[in-house]
mmCIF file of the N, C-alpha and C atoms, coordinates in Angstrom:
data_MODEL
# 
_entry.id   MODEL 
# 
loop_
_atom_site.group_PDB 
_atom_site.id 
_atom_site.type_symbol 
_atom_site.label_atom_id 
_atom_site.label_alt_id 
_atom_site.label_comp_id 
_atom_site.label_asym_id 
_atom_site.label_entity_id 
_atom_site.label_seq_id 
_atom_site.pdbx_PDB_ins_code 
_atom_site.Cartn_x 
_atom_site.Cartn_y 
_atom_site.Cartn_z 
_atom_site.occupancy 
_atom_site.B_iso_or_equiv 
_atom_site.pdbx_formal_charge 
_atom_site.auth_seq_id 
_atom_site.auth_comp_id 
_atom_site.auth_asym_id 
_atom_site.auth_atom_id 
_atom_site.pdbx_PDB_model_num 
ATOM 1   N N  . MET A 1 1  ? 1.087  -1.379  0.274   1.00 0.00 ? 1  MET A N  1 
ATOM 2   C CA . MET A 1 1  ? -0.422 0.154   -0.084  1.00 0.00 ? 1  MET A CA 1 
ATOM 3   C C  . MET A 1 1  ? 1.231  1.116   -0.048  1.00 0.00 ? 1  MET A C  1 
ATOM 4   N N  . ALA A 1 2  ? 1.920  1.031   0.601   1.00 0.00 ? 2  ALA A N  1 
ATOM 5   C CA . ALA A 1 2  ? 2.743  2.567   0.526   1.00 0.00 ? 2  ALA A CA 1 
ATOM 6   C C  . ALA A 1 2  ? 3.334  2.337   -0.572  1.00 0.00 ? 2  ALA A C  1 
ATOM 7   N N  . MET A 1 3  ? 3.794  1.688   -1.653  1.00 0.00 ? 3  MET A N  1 
ATOM 8   C CA . MET A 1 3  ? 4.301  1.789   -2.659  1.00 0.00 ? 3  MET A CA 1 
ATOM 9   C C  . MET A 1 3  ? 2.953  2.823   -3.233  1.00 0.00 ? 3  MET A C  1 
ATOM 10  N N  . ILE A 1 4  ? 2.026  1.895   -3.242  1.00 0.00 ? 4  ILE A N  1 
ATOM 11  C CA . ILE A 1 4  ? 0.579  3.079   -4.315  1.00 0.00 ? 4  ILE A CA 1 
ATOM 12  C C  . ILE A 1 4  ? 0.168  4.361   -4.006  1.00 0.00 ? 4  ILE A C  1 
ATOM 13  N N  . SER A 1 5  ? 0.626  4.316   -2.650  1.00 0.00 ? 5  SER A N  1 
ATOM 14  C CA . SER A 1 5  ? 0.511  6.030   -2.085  1.00 0.00 ? 5  SER A CA 1 
ATOM 15  C C  . SER A 1 5  ? 1.066  6.375   -2.258  1.00 0.00 ? 5  SER A C  1 
ATOM 16  N N  . GLY A 1 6  ? 2.536  5.934   -2.790  1.00 0.00 ? 6  GLY A N  1 
ATOM 17  C CA . GLY A 1 6  ? 3.497  6.678   -3.347  1.00 0.00 ? 6  GLY A CA 1 
ATOM 18  C C  . GLY A 1 6  ? 4.897  7.082   -1.879  1.00 0.00 ? 6  GLY A C  1 
ATOM 19  N N  . ARG A 1 7  ? 4.593  6.041   -0.645  1.00 0.00 ? 7  ARG A N  1 
ATOM 20  C CA . ARG A 1 7  ? 5.733  7.016   0.352   1.00 0.00 ? 7  ARG A CA 1 
ATOM 21  C C  . ARG A 1 7  ? 6.551  6.320   -0.136  1.00 0.00 ? 7  ARG A C  1 
ATOM 22  N N  . ILE A 1 8  ? 6.791  5.081   -0.735  1.00 0.00 ? 8  ILE A N  1 
ATOM 23  C CA . ILE A 1 8  ? 8.280  4.660   -1.044  1.00 0.00 ? 8  ILE A CA 1 
ATOM 24  C C  . ILE A 1 8  ? 8.689  5.251   -2.794  1.00 0.00 ? 8  ILE A C  1 
ATOM 25  N N  . HIS A 1 9  ? 9.716  5.554   -2.301  1.00 0.00 ? 9  HIS A N  1 
ATOM 26  C CA . HIS A 1 9  ? 10.369 6.061   -3.845  1.00 0.00 ? 9  HIS A CA 1 
ATOM 27  C C  . HIS A 1 9  ? 11.657 6.159   -3.853  1.00 0.00 ? 9  HIS A C  1 
ATOM 28  N N  . LEU A 1 10 ? 11.870 5.884   -4.886  1.00 0.00 ? 10 LEU A N  1 
ATOM 29  C CA . LEU A 1 10 ? 13.753 6.036   -5.415  1.00 0.00 ? 10 LEU A CA 1 
ATOM 30  C C  . LEU A 1 10 ? 14.551 7.546   -5.592  1.00 0.00 ? 10 LEU A C  1 
ATOM 31  N N  . GLU A 1 11 ? 14.901 8.156   -5.285  1.00 0.00 ? 11 GLU A N  1 
ATOM 32  C CA . GLU A 1 11 ? 15.685 9.724   -5.252  1.00 0.00 ? 11 GLU A CA 1 
ATOM 33  C C  . GLU A 1 11 ? 17.356 8.924   -4.574  1.00 0.00 ? 11 GLU A C  1 
ATOM 34  N N  . GLY A 1 12 ? 17.671 9.631   -6.325  1.00 0.00 ? 12 GLY A N  1 
ATOM 35  C CA . GLY A 1 12 ? 19.511 9.496   -6.331  1.00 0.00 ? 12 GLY A CA 1 
ATOM 36  C C  . GLY A 1 12 ? 20.065 8.435   -5.783  1.00 0.00 ? 12 GLY A C  1 
ATOM 37  N N  . ASP A 1 13 ? 20.715 8.284   -4.773  1.00 0.00 ? 13 ASP A N  1 
ATOM 38  C CA . ASP A 1 13 ? 21.137 6.395   -4.211  1.00 0.00 ? 13 ASP A CA 1 
ATOM 39  C C  . ASP A 1 13 ? 20.465 6.010   -3.246  1.00 0.00 ? 13 ASP A C  1 
ATOM 40  N N  . ARG A 1 14 ? 19.418 6.485   -3.447  1.00 0.00 ? 14 ARG A N  1 
ATOM 41  C CA . ARG A 1 14 ? 18.621 5.592   -1.776  1.00 0.00 ? 14 ARG A CA 1 
ATOM 42  C C  . ARG A 1 14 ? 17.437 5.513   -2.272  1.00 0.00 ? 14 ARG A C  1 
ATOM 43  N N  . LEU A 1 15 ? 16.698 4.496   -1.851  1.00 0.00 ? 15 LEU A N  1 
ATOM 44  C CA . LEU A 1 15 ? 15.340 4.350   -1.452  1.00 0.00 ? 15 LEU A CA 1 
ATOM 45  C C  . LEU A 1 15 ? 14.130 3.992   -0.608  1.00 0.00 ? 15 LEU A C  1 
ATOM 46  N N  . HIS A 1 16 ? 13.791 5.209   -0.323  1.00 0.00 ? 16 HIS A N  1 
ATOM 47  C CA . HIS A 1 16 ? 12.796 6.333   1.141   1.00 0.00 ? 16 HIS A CA 1 
ATOM 48  C C  . HIS A 1 16 ? 11.930 5.719   0.827   1.00 0.00 ? 16 HIS A C  1 
ATOM 49  N N  . LEU A 1 17 ? 11.910 4.932   2.647   1.00 0.00 ? 17 LEU A N  1 
ATOM 50  C CA . LEU A 1 17 ? 10.771 4.177   3.263   1.00 0.00 ? 17 LEU A CA 1 
ATOM 51  C C  . LEU A 1 17 ? 10.359 4.890   4.272   1.00 0.00 ? 17 LEU A C  1 
ATOM 52  N N  . PRO A 1 18 ? 8.992  4.717   4.942   1.00 0.00 ? 18 PRO A N  1 
ATOM 53  C CA . PRO A 1 18 ? 8.188  5.187   5.565   1.00 0.00 ? 18 PRO A CA 1 
ATOM 54  C C  . PRO A 1 18 ? 8.611  4.483   7.275   1.00 0.00 ? 18 PRO A C  1 
ATOM 55  N N  . ALA A 1 19 ? 9.460  3.804   7.053   1.00 0.00 ? 19 ALA A N  1 
ATOM 56  C CA . ALA A 1 19 ? 9.655  3.695   8.684   1.00 0.00 ? 19 ALA A CA 1 
ATOM 57  C C  . ALA A 1 19 ? 11.211 3.331   8.552   1.00 0.00 ? 19 ALA A C  1 
ATOM 58  N N  . VAL A 1 20 ? 11.992 3.973   7.527   1.00 0.00 ? 20 VAL A N  1 
ATOM 59  C CA . VAL A 1 20 ? 13.761 4.303   7.452   1.00 0.00 ? 20 VAL A CA 1 
ATOM 60  C C  . VAL A 1 20 ? 13.719 5.783   7.609   1.00 0.00 ? 20 VAL A C  1 
ATOM 61  N N  . ALA A 1 21 ? 14.441 7.016   8.583   1.00 0.00 ? 21 ALA A N  1 
ATOM 62  C CA . ALA A 1 21 ? 14.609 8.101   8.345   1.00 0.00 ? 21 ALA A CA 1 
ATOM 63  C C  . ALA A 1 21 ? 15.246 7.965   7.069   1.00 0.00 ? 21 ALA A C  1 
ATOM 64  N N  . GLU A 1 22 ? 16.414 7.897   7.281   1.00 0.00 ? 22 GLU A N  1 
ATOM 65  C CA . GLU A 1 22 ? 17.934 7.988   6.092   1.00 0.00 ? 22 GLU A CA 1 
ATOM 66  C C  . GLU A 1 22 ? 17.307 7.171   4.410   1.00 0.00 ? 22 GLU A C  1 
ATOM 67  N N  . GLY A 1 23 ? 16.659 6.535   4.571   1.00 0.00 ? 23 GLY A N  1 
ATOM 68  C CA . GLY A 1 23 ? 16.419 5.200   3.329   1.00 0.00 ? 23 GLY A CA 1 
ATOM 69  C C  . GLY A 1 23 ? 17.640 4.638   3.435   1.00 0.00 ? 23 GLY A C  1 
ATOM 70  N N  . ILE A 1 24 ? 17.730 3.669   2.365   1.00 0.00 ? 24 ILE A N  1 
ATOM 71  C CA . ILE A 1 24 ? 17.882 2.793   2.034   1.00 0.00 ? 24 ILE A CA 1 
ATOM 72  C C  . ILE A 1 24 ? 19.057 3.084   0.915   1.00 0.00 ? 24 ILE A C  1 
ATOM 73  N N  . PHE A 1 25 ? 20.107 2.652   1.245   1.00 0.00 ? 25 PHE A N  1 
ATOM 74  C CA . PHE A 1 25 ? 21.285 3.323   0.015   1.00 0.00 ? 25 PHE A CA 1 
ATOM 75  C C  . PHE A 1 25 ? 20.988 2.057   -1.074  1.00 0.00 ? 25 PHE A C  1 
ATOM 76  N N  . LEU A 1 26 ? 21.400 2.227   -2.141  1.00 0.00 ? 26 LEU A N  1 
ATOM 77  C CA . LEU A 1 26 ? 21.121 1.072   -3.692  1.00 0.00 ? 26 LEU A CA 1 
ATOM 78  C C  . LEU A 1 26 ? 22.245 1.049   -4.426  1.00 0.00 ? 26 LEU A C  1 
ATOM 79  N N  . PRO A 1 27 ? 22.504 0.190   -4.730  1.00 0.00 ? 27 PRO A N  1 
ATOM 80  C CA . PRO A 1 27 ? 23.433 -0.826  -5.108  1.00 0.00 ? 27 PRO A CA 1 
ATOM 81  C C  . PRO A 1 27 ? 24.022 0.398   -6.118  1.00 0.00 ? 27 PRO A C  1 
ATOM 82  N N  . PRO A 1 28 ? 25.692 0.233   -6.704  1.00 0.00 ? 28 PRO A N  1 
ATOM 83  C CA . PRO A 1 28 ? 26.286 0.910   -7.647  1.00 0.00 ? 28 PRO A CA 1 
ATOM 84  C C  . PRO A 1 28 ? 25.524 1.044   -9.058  1.00 0.00 ? 28 PRO A C  1 
ATOM 85  N N  . THR A 1 29 ? 25.037 0.235   -9.279  1.00 0.00 ? 29 THR A N  1 
ATOM 86  C CA . THR A 1 29 ? 23.934 -0.003  -10.791 1.00 0.00 ? 29 THR A CA 1 
ATOM 87  C C  . THR A 1 29 ? 22.740 0.453   -10.988 1.00 0.00 ? 29 THR A C  1 
ATOM 88  N N  . LEU A 1 30 ? 22.514 0.781   -9.655  1.00 0.00 ? 30 LEU A N  1 
ATOM 89  C CA . LEU A 1 30 ? 21.339 1.606   -9.867  1.00 0.00 ? 30 LEU A CA 1 
ATOM 90  C C  . LEU A 1 30 ? 21.159 3.371   -8.974  1.00 0.00 ? 30 LEU A C  1 
ATOM 91  N N  . ARG A 1 31 ? 21.988 3.486   -8.705  1.00 0.00 ? 31 ARG A N  1 
ATOM 92  C CA . ARG A 1 31 ? 22.255 5.186   -8.001  1.00 0.00 ? 31 ARG A CA 1 
ATOM 93  C C  . ARG A 1 31 ? 22.658 5.886   -9.417  1.00 0.00 ? 31 ARG A C  1 
ATOM 94  N N  . GLY A 1 32 ? 22.251 7.351   -9.485  1.00 0.00 ? 32 GLY A N  1 
ATOM 95  C CA . GLY A 1 32 ? 22.107 8.345   -10.176 1.00 0.00 ? 32 GLY A CA 1 
ATOM 96  C C  . GLY A 1 32 ? 20.760 7.932   -10.288 1.00 0.00 ? 32 GLY A C  1 
ATOM 97  N N  . ILE A 1 33 ? 19.662 7.296   -10.317 1.00 0.00 ? 33 ILE A N  1 
ATOM 98  C CA . ILE A 1 33 ? 17.952 6.838   -10.641 1.00 0.00 ? 33 ILE A CA 1 
ATOM 99  C C  . ILE A 1 33 ? 17.360 8.337   -10.441 1.00 0.00 ? 33 ILE A C  1 
ATOM 100 N N  . GLN A 1 34 ? 16.782 9.277   -11.566 1.00 0.00 ? 34 GLN A N  1 
ATOM 101 C CA . GLN A 1 34 ? 16.105 10.410  -11.285 1.00 0.00 ? 34 GLN A CA 1 
ATOM 102 C C  . GLN A 1 34 ? 15.197 9.984   -9.678  1.00 0.00 ? 34 GLN A C  1 
ATOM 103 N N  . GLN A 1 35 ? 14.711 11.043  -9.605  1.00 0.00 ? 35 GLN A N  1 
ATOM 104 C CA . GLN A 1 35 ? 13.210 10.760  -8.748  1.00 0.00 ? 35 GLN A CA 1 
ATOM 105 C C  . GLN A 1 35 ? 12.175 9.690   -9.650  1.00 0.00 ? 35 GLN A C  1 
ATOM 106 N N  . THR A 1 36 ? 11.958 8.905   -8.567  1.00 0.00 ? 36 THR A N  1 
ATOM 107 C CA . THR A 1 36 ? 10.648 8.260   -9.007  1.00 0.00 ? 36 THR A CA 1 
ATOM 108 C C  . THR A 1 36 ? 10.079 7.565   -7.879  1.00 0.00 ? 36 THR A C  1 
ATOM 109 N N  . SER A 1 37 ? 8.680  7.689   -8.710  1.00 0.00 ? 37 SER A N  1 
ATOM 110 C CA . SER A 1 37 ? 7.665  6.924   -8.213  1.00 0.00 ? 37 SER A CA 1 
ATOM 111 C C  . SER A 1 37 ? 7.000  5.855   -7.967  1.00 0.00 ? 37 SER A C  1 
ATOM 112 N N  . LEU A 1 38 ? 7.266  4.651   -7.046  1.00 0.00 ? 38 LEU A N  1 
ATOM 113 C CA . LEU A 1 38 ? 6.746  3.842   -7.353  1.00 0.00 ? 38 LEU A CA 1 
ATOM 114 C C  . LEU A 1 38 ? 5.473  2.964   -7.033  1.00 0.00 ? 38 LEU A C  1 
ATOM 115 N N  . SER A 1 39 ? 4.053  3.824   -7.445  1.00 0.00 ? 39 SER A N  1 
ATOM 116 C CA . SER A 1 39 ? 3.149  4.417   -7.163  1.00 0.00 ? 39 SER A CA 1 
ATOM 117 C C  . SER A 1 39 ? 2.249  3.324   -8.326  1.00 0.00 ? 39 SER A C  1 
ATOM 118 N N  . HIS A 1 40 ? 3.103  3.225   -9.815  1.00 0.00 ? 40 HIS A N  1 
ATOM 119 C CA . HIS A 1 40 ? 2.372  2.943   -11.106 1.00 0.00 ? 40 HIS A CA 1 
ATOM 120 C C  . HIS A 1 40 ? 2.085  0.653   -10.299 1.00 0.00 ? 40 HIS A C  1 
ATOM 121 N N  . PRO A 1 41 ? 1.311  0.337   -11.542 1.00 0.00 ? 41 PRO A N  1 
ATOM 122 C CA . PRO A 1 41 ? 1.358  -0.908  -11.194 1.00 0.00 ? 41 PRO A CA 1 
ATOM 123 C C  . PRO A 1 41 ? 2.492  -2.093  -11.475 1.00 0.00 ? 41 PRO A C  1 
ATOM 124 N N  . TYR A 1 42 ? 2.960  -1.953  -12.135 1.00 0.00 ? 42 TYR A N  1 
ATOM 125 C CA . TYR A 1 42 ? 4.556  -1.984  -12.311 1.00 0.00 ? 42 TYR A CA 1 
ATOM 126 C C  . TYR A 1 42 ? 4.913  -2.260  -11.892 1.00 0.00 ? 42 TYR A C  1 
ATOM 127 N N  . PHE A 1 43 ? 5.554  -1.791  -10.466 1.00 0.00 ? 43 PHE A N  1 
ATOM 128 C CA . PHE A 1 43 ? 5.962  -2.061  -9.337  1.00 0.00 ? 43 PHE A CA 1 
ATOM 129 C C  . PHE A 1 43 ? 6.292  -2.773  -8.717  1.00 0.00 ? 43 PHE A C  1 
ATOM 130 N N  . TRP A 1 44 ? 4.168  -2.649  -8.055  1.00 0.00 ? 44 TRP A N  1 
ATOM 131 C CA . TRP A 1 44 ? 3.623  -3.400  -7.135  1.00 0.00 ? 44 TRP A CA 1 
ATOM 132 C C  . TRP A 1 44 ? 2.947  -4.394  -7.253  1.00 0.00 ? 44 TRP A C  1 
ATOM 133 N N  . SER A 1 45 ? 2.425  -4.580  -9.191  1.00 0.00 ? 45 SER A N  1 
ATOM 134 C CA . SER A 1 45 ? 1.512  -5.679  -9.232  1.00 0.00 ? 45 SER A CA 1 
ATOM 135 C C  . SER A 1 45 ? 2.393  -7.142  -8.654  1.00 0.00 ? 45 SER A C  1 
ATOM 136 N N  . ALA A 1 46 ? 3.571  -7.377  -9.291  1.00 0.00 ? 46 ALA A N  1 
ATOM 137 C CA . ALA A 1 46 ? 3.611  -8.760  -8.284  1.00 0.00 ? 46 ALA A CA 1 
ATOM 138 C C  . ALA A 1 46 ? 3.688  -8.757  -7.124  1.00 0.00 ? 46 ALA A C  1 
ATOM 139 N N  . PHE A 1 47 ? 3.766  -7.560  -6.079  1.00 0.00 ? 47 PHE A N  1 
ATOM 140 C CA . PHE A 1 47 ? 3.755  -8.260  -4.682  1.00 0.00 ? 47 PHE A CA 1 
ATOM 141 C C  . PHE A 1 47 ? 2.006  -8.815  -4.657  1.00 0.00 ? 47 PHE A C  1 
ATOM 142 N N  . THR A 1 48 ? 1.720  -10.146 -3.682  1.00 0.00 ? 48 THR A N  1 
ATOM 143 C CA . THR A 1 48 ? 0.097  -10.494 -3.396  1.00 0.00 ? 48 THR A CA 1 
ATOM 144 C C  . THR A 1 48 ? -0.380 -9.326  -2.106  1.00 0.00 ? 48 THR A C  1 
ATOM 145 N N  . MET A 1 49 ? -1.108 -8.864  -3.351  1.00 0.00 ? 49 MET A N  1 
ATOM 146 C CA . MET A 1 49 ? -1.707 -8.509  -1.904  1.00 0.00 ? 49 MET A CA 1 
ATOM 147 C C  . MET A 1 49 ? -2.980 -8.760  -1.052  1.00 0.00 ? 49 MET A C  1 
ATOM 148 N N  . ILE A 1 50 ? -2.771 -7.986  0.545   1.00 0.00 ? 50 ILE A N  1 
ATOM 149 C CA . ILE A 1 50 ? -3.443 -9.017  1.752   1.00 0.00 ? 50 ILE A CA 1 
ATOM 150 C C  . ILE A 1 50 ? -5.552 -8.748  1.354   1.00 0.00 ? 50 ILE A C  1 
ATOM 151 N N  . GLY A 1 51 ? -5.516 -10.635 1.402   1.00 0.00 ? 51 GLY A N  1 
ATOM 152 C CA . GLY A 1 51 ? -7.006 -10.899 1.168   1.00 0.00 ? 51 GLY A CA 1 
ATOM 153 C C  . GLY A 1 51 ? -7.538 -11.675 -0.364  1.00 0.00 ? 51 GLY A C  1 
ATOM 154 N N  . ASN A 1 52 ? -5.718 -11.093 -0.757  1.00 0.00 ? 52 ASN A N  1 
ATOM 155 C CA . ASN A 1 52 ? -6.039 -11.643 -2.524  1.00 0.00 ? 52 ASN A CA 1 
ATOM 156 C C  . ASN A 1 52 ? -5.630 -13.048 -1.726  1.00 0.00 ? 52 ASN A C  1 
ATOM 157 N N  . PRO A 1 53 ? -6.583 -14.322 -2.471  1.00 0.00 ? 53 PRO A N  1 
ATOM 158 C CA . PRO A 1 53 ? -5.949 -15.500 -2.442  1.00 0.00 ? 53 PRO A CA 1 
ATOM 159 C C  . PRO A 1 53 ? -5.026 -16.384 -3.668  1.00 0.00 ? 53 PRO A C  1 
ATOM 160 N N  . TRP A 1 54 ? -4.856 -16.123 -4.770  1.00 0.00 ? 54 TRP A N  1 
ATOM 161 C CA . TRP A 1 54 ? -3.901 -15.984 -5.628  1.00 0.00 ? 54 TRP A CA 1 
ATOM 162 C C  . TRP A 1 54 ? -2.274 -15.015 -5.702  1.00 0.00 ? 54 TRP A C  1 
# 
């Protein structure tokens, strides 16, 4: 749900999460990504949603 609502996003060399104030450093191959929202279904649809039997 945090991905859908935009609370998780990529910015510079970090993945920003609500529970981690300073964010998580990305590996060198992913660093330098412009600010990216992960709210598009492309990013979160692979995760099983709570209550979904599949």
